C-alpha positions, -999 to +999 in steps of 0.1 A: +095-531-068+075-561-056+041-551-044+006-564-041-025-542-036-052-564-021-082-565+003-075-584+035-112-592+039-115-607+004-114-644+005-103-646-032-074-622-025-062-642+005-065-675-015-045-660-043-018-647-020-015-681-004-013-698-038+014-674-049+035-681-018+052-647-020+086-641-005+092-615+021+105-592-006+069-584-015+051-554+001+015-562+008-009-532+010-044-538+022-062-510+003-090-508+028-068-500+058-041-482+038-057-462+010-040-462-024-024-428-030-025-407-062+012-414-068+006-452-064-024-451-088-004-431-114+026-455-111+002-485-115-015-469-145+019-464-161+024-502-160-012-511-169-015-487-198-048-471-186-069-465-155-097-485-171-075-516-169-073-511-132-110-504-127-133-531-115-166-532-133-177-560-110-178-536-080-211-534-062-209-496-063-204-497-101-238-513-104-254-492-076-242-459-092-253-472-127-219-463-141-222-488-169-247-465-186-223-436-184-194-427-208-165-428-184-132-412-193-097-421-180-101-392-156-134-407-143-118-441-137-089-425-118-113-405-097-134-435-088-104-457-079-091-430-056-126-423-042-134-458-031-111-489-027-137-513-042-132-497-077-097-511-079-096-545-096-079-569-071-054-581-065-029-559-084+005-577-084+036-557-094+069-574-100+095-548-112+080-535-146+053-562-148+018-560-136-009-586-131-044-572-125-074-591-112-083-626-101-089-645-133-073-679-134-052-669-164-039-638-146-031-656-114-013-684-133+007-659-153+017-641-121+027-673-105+048-685-135+065-651-136+073-650-098+085-686-097+109-683-126 
């Protein structure tokens, strides 16, 4: 499977997608217009190792809800990711059994190197 979960309105996501120059084999899913499903989150978690790895602690809602001062469990992370798209760290790039989460330069370079090989 070749898939990218991203936000169309996020300039960082669109810049990264442009930089990656993905082939038409990739399925792009804008998580704002097409919500991520329970099955998709569970499949993504299986690759990532945890829901926390998929969770964005930079989300505006994370700060507004004061979640950093709460002890969140894996169940909580899953709930929040399914509850609101901004809790998913973006983009999430899946290439077969490999996953690249987030927009750090290191992650984007690793994804690009893997896709280009």
